[in-house]
Every structure is written in structure tokens, then in C-alpha cells.
C-alpha positions as MATLAB code, in Angstrom:
seq = 'MNAKNDRAAWIKGPAAECAVPAPANARPRRLVLLGAPGAGKGTQAELLSARLGACQLSTGDIFRAAKSIAECDRSPALNIALEAMRRGELVTDETVLAVVRERAACLRCRGGFLLDGFPRTVAQAEALTQLLAGEQIRLDAVLSYELPLETIVARLGGRRTCEKCKAVYHVQTHPAKVDGVCDHCGGNLVQRDDDRPESVKVRMAAYKASTAPLAEYYGALGLLVPVSAAGSPEDIYRRTMQALDARG';
ca = [
     192.817   -8.042  107.415;
     196.123   -9.925  107.371;
     198.074  -12.525  109.307;
     199.648   -9.895  111.547;
     196.387   -8.193  112.422;
     193.563  -10.681  111.927;
     191.237   -9.299  114.656;
     190.200  -12.891  115.353;
     189.103  -12.270  118.943;
     187.045   -9.266  117.827;
     185.414  -10.964  114.842;
     184.880  -14.466  116.247;
     184.635  -13.761  119.960;
     186.809  -14.063  123.078;
     187.508  -17.775  122.540;
     189.637  -16.904  119.478;
     193.196  -15.615  119.645;
     194.531  -12.615  117.746;
     197.982  -12.472  116.191;
     198.690   -8.815  116.874;
     202.359   -7.982  117.540;
     203.432   -5.375  120.062;
     204.148   -2.016  118.385;
     207.775   -1.683  117.316;
     208.283    1.884  118.485;
     205.571    4.339  119.550;
     203.071    3.734  122.315;
     199.781    2.157  121.238;
     197.029    4.578  120.199;
     193.487    4.137  121.475;
     191.058    6.098  119.326;
     187.389    6.486  118.402;
     186.668    7.496  114.784;
     183.655    9.568  113.740;
     182.788   10.675  110.223;
     179.808   11.144  107.953;
     179.258    8.892  104.922;
     181.634   10.080  102.214;
     184.068   11.769  104.604;
     186.675    9.057  104.076;
     186.660    7.675  107.628;
     186.996    4.091  106.391;
     190.094    4.898  104.341;
     191.671    6.677  107.294;
     190.879    3.727  109.562;
     192.749    1.435  107.153;
     195.755    3.789  106.965;
     195.908    4.276  110.723;
     195.579    0.556  111.362;
     198.344   -0.323  108.883;
     200.778    2.367  109.999;
     200.164    2.459  113.742;
     199.617   -1.274  114.187;
     196.261   -0.610  115.877;
     193.334   -3.017  115.511;
     190.378   -1.601  113.572;
     187.413   -2.631  115.701;
     184.075   -2.279  113.921;
     180.851   -3.646  115.379;
     179.529   -3.899  111.817;
     182.301   -6.386  111.012;
     181.231   -8.524  113.976;
     177.619   -8.675  112.835;
     178.516   -9.387  109.212;
     180.896  -12.193  110.181;
     178.407  -13.675  112.658;
     176.100  -14.732  109.833;
     178.599  -17.417  108.852;
     179.083  -18.701  112.416;
     176.944  -21.628  113.576;
     174.179  -20.517  115.949;
     175.477  -22.804  118.698;
     178.859  -21.068  118.509;
     177.432  -17.566  118.879;
     176.939  -15.787  122.173;
     173.358  -15.006  123.303;
     173.972  -11.300  122.608;
     175.165  -12.048  119.085;
     172.092  -14.161  118.362;
     169.826  -11.373  119.621;
     171.624   -8.885  117.367;
     171.257  -11.098  114.289;
     167.569  -11.715  114.970;
     166.973   -7.959  115.162;
     168.819   -7.455  111.873;
     166.781  -10.185  110.162;
     163.611   -8.365  111.199;
     165.008   -5.136  109.764;
     165.300   -3.569  113.218;
     168.133   -1.593  114.755;
     170.282   -3.495  117.231;
     169.601   -1.988  120.657;
     172.269   -0.160  122.659;
     172.035   -2.846  125.319;
     172.787   -5.631  122.827;
     175.626   -3.758  121.098;
     177.208   -3.058  124.483;
     176.897   -6.708  125.489;
     178.722   -7.743  122.301;
     181.495   -5.198  122.979;
     181.824   -6.216  126.645;
     182.373   -9.816  125.537;
     185.396   -8.516  123.641;
     186.794   -6.239  126.352;
     190.177   -7.947  126.000;
     190.451   -6.387  122.527;
     190.488   -2.965  124.176;
     193.734   -4.027  125.866;
     195.278   -4.921  122.481;
     199.065   -4.433  122.517;
     198.858   -2.489  119.272;
     196.071   -0.173  120.432;
     192.633    0.111  118.799;
     190.496    2.180  116.449;
     186.810    1.977  117.332;
     184.972    2.432  114.030;
     181.174    2.661  114.069;
     180.982    2.453  117.865;
     179.831    4.275  119.888;
     176.892    5.603  117.871;
     174.880    7.152  120.724;
     175.630    9.034  123.931;
     174.357    6.030  125.908;
     176.912    3.818  124.144;
     179.633    6.434  124.714;
     178.859    6.643  128.424;
     178.942    2.857  128.715;
     182.258    2.755  126.823;
     183.712    5.334  129.227;
     182.722    3.120  132.166;
     184.073   -0.004  130.470;
     187.434    1.624  129.724;
     187.662    2.963  133.278;
     187.030   -0.527  134.628;
     189.817   -1.874  132.394;
     192.090    1.047  133.418;
     192.431    2.106  129.784;
     192.690    5.741  128.709;
     191.135    6.871  125.440;
     193.609    9.094  123.577;
     191.215   10.985  121.296;
     187.990   10.955  119.313;
     188.795   11.862  115.703;
     185.929   13.595  113.925;
     186.435   13.760  110.137;
     184.536   16.747  108.775;
     183.506   17.903  105.291;
     180.975   20.440  103.988;
     177.683   18.918  102.814;
     178.187   19.986   99.187;
     181.535   18.163   99.075;
     180.007   14.988  100.472;
     177.154   15.157   97.952;
     179.698   15.490   95.121;
     181.797   12.603   96.431;
     178.948   10.163   96.925;
     176.896   11.408   93.966;
     179.765   10.560   91.621;
     180.229    7.008   92.880;
     179.384    4.088   90.601;
     179.307    0.475   91.765;
     179.665   -2.689   89.692;
     176.524   -4.810   89.801;
     178.604   -8.004   89.645;
     181.828   -7.651   91.637;
     180.864   -4.533   93.660;
     184.019   -2.626   92.633;
     183.602    1.112   93.266;
     184.473    3.920   90.832;
     183.980    7.672   90.723;
     183.025    9.562   87.579;
     185.633   12.263   88.276;
     188.367   10.937   90.554;
     188.407    7.238   89.582;
     186.501    6.659   86.310;
     186.275    3.310   84.542;
     188.266    2.911   81.341;
     184.986    2.462   79.448;
     182.075    4.546   80.700;
     179.566    2.391   82.562;
     181.634   -0.812   82.321;
     183.667   -2.360   85.155;
     187.404   -2.656   84.433;
     187.607   -5.924   86.395;
     184.669   -8.049   85.291;
     182.842   -6.129   82.565;
     179.747   -5.686   84.718;
     177.429   -2.685   84.529;
     178.283    0.293   86.711;
     175.277    1.758   88.495;
     174.561    4.524   90.962;
     173.234    3.110   94.209;
     169.998    4.653   95.454;
     171.650    5.877   98.660;
     174.358    7.658   96.636;
     171.853    9.893   94.859;
     172.074   13.557   95.998;
     168.609   13.588   97.553;
     169.386   10.413   99.513;
     172.785   11.713  100.617;
     171.160   14.830  102.097;
     168.699   12.690  104.063;
     171.531   10.467  105.319;
     173.567   13.502  106.340;
     170.662   15.001  108.269;
     170.233   11.718  110.145;
     173.975   11.495  110.796;
     174.172   15.024  112.178;
     171.159   14.446  114.422;
     172.748   11.356  115.962;
     176.358   12.568  116.041;
     175.943   16.117  117.362;
     175.181   14.917  120.929;
     178.085   12.443  120.661;
     180.487   15.209  119.604;
     179.210   17.388  122.440;
     179.765   14.548  124.930;
     183.362   13.940  123.862;
     184.008   17.662  123.510;
     183.072   18.130  127.161;
     185.603   15.417  128.061;
     188.308   17.209  126.080;
     188.705   14.263  123.714;
     187.136   15.533  120.473;
     189.665   16.280  117.708;
     188.096   17.737  114.525;
     190.042   16.856  111.366;
     189.348   18.366  107.958;
     188.609   15.530  105.519;
     189.396   17.637  102.433;
     192.148   16.571  100.059;
     193.796   13.237   99.356;
     193.883   10.327  101.839;
     197.565   11.117  102.488;
     196.715   14.769  103.197;
     194.054   13.725  105.685;
     196.320   11.132  107.309;
     199.087   13.715  107.735;
     196.577   16.129  109.298;
     195.356   13.372  111.616;
     198.846   12.542  112.863;
     199.680   16.215  113.359;
     196.546   16.622  115.472;
     197.368   13.519  117.534;
     201.009   14.494  118.008;
     199.923   17.959  119.168;
     197.989   16.294  121.987;
     201.145   14.515  123.136;
];
């Protein structure tokens, strides 16, 4: 997040004002991003946002930021979402949609948008389609970053996270200078429970179960664009832009 693209209205709510400039050249892109854990979707979202000038709109960012906002300054929907999270429950589709509808102006962002982490269900996707139609906004594409399961297991299984500063390393592609010790703060590097191979396989099964209907929904609308997530971030970005340019 920076001064030119602070996502203030998305993070804080419609009363805030964003400082997003109009794109200098190309038309704004309006995209939904899908991708399993370890597929590199987050990195691509950052690259696309920086290079296309599009706002990265993540519902997770809203909920994380809301914890530091006074209760009286939150919307009713945001308070309901936070209460559900405190109880360890999933935020319902109805509540997520209410939070997004409050920020409908962000979907008209001059720089375009990248919806990251939303929609997660077909019900959310259908509601988003209706919302965009009401705002007379056309979705350009739904990018689906895809990798074989064994590659994802290797990627996530090799990750190590600093217990202190949370810096992330990889035993093969980005090792620490001293094995098990963080380069930045000297903290211990550990493997998170959800990065263990057995956990990754469970997470992938859950992801596929929830995303398959979503992919089918957007495929039927002619919006789904599969993108191979193999290779370096630059390789994947280049593939993404080629796929988008091919759509016109």
C-alpha cells in the first residue's frame, strides 16, 4: 500500500477517500483472482496492482484492519463479521456481501480493481454479478492460477517462517544465510503446521471443493482464464498479460 494507491475507501469504508490516479495509458482492468494456497496469487496481485494501477481489493484486508477501528466507527455488517471471527466462525455470505456493497464505489475505481479472496462461493459470485450489473460495470476476466498438487506441496512444504518478525524463507528457493536463523532479526525459523505436506493436501482438497463450482460458474459466463503458475513471478505475470491481451 502506498500514497498513490492507499485503498482507503476499501479498508476504512465509504466515508474515506482513496488517492488513486486515473491510469496513464491503458483502460482500467477489472479482474477476479483465483488461486490455491502456494500458487502465487498474492504475488501476482501485487505485480498487477503496481503495473496496471488497479486497486487490490481483498475482503481479508478489510476484516484485519477493522480490528483497529473503534466499534462506533464500524458499520453494522463489519461488527457482525468481527463477532463471527472472534467466535471462530466463518463470516456468512450475507455479511461478506453487505461489506462489499458498502464499498461499491471501489468497483468504479478509475484504476480498475483486482478482487482477491472474493467471491469465494457461487452465491457470492452471483451476487457480485448482480452488483456489477447494477453499477454498469463489466468484469474483464477471472484469472485462475493453477499448479499441480505436488508442486504446491513442495512450495509450501519448504517454507520457513521467523517466530519473531514473521519473515518468510524457503529451504530451496530463498534459504536463510544460516540454517534455521532469520537474516533480519536472528529469530528461529519454523515450519508452520499448515505448511506441512499432510496439511497442505487437506487444504488443497478443501480449496478444490469450494473453487470447482466457482470455476464452472465463471467458465459458463466465458470469463474464466486459466493461467499456469509454474516458473518465476515474472514468467507468470507475462503469461497473465498475454492471456488478458488475447481477450482484447
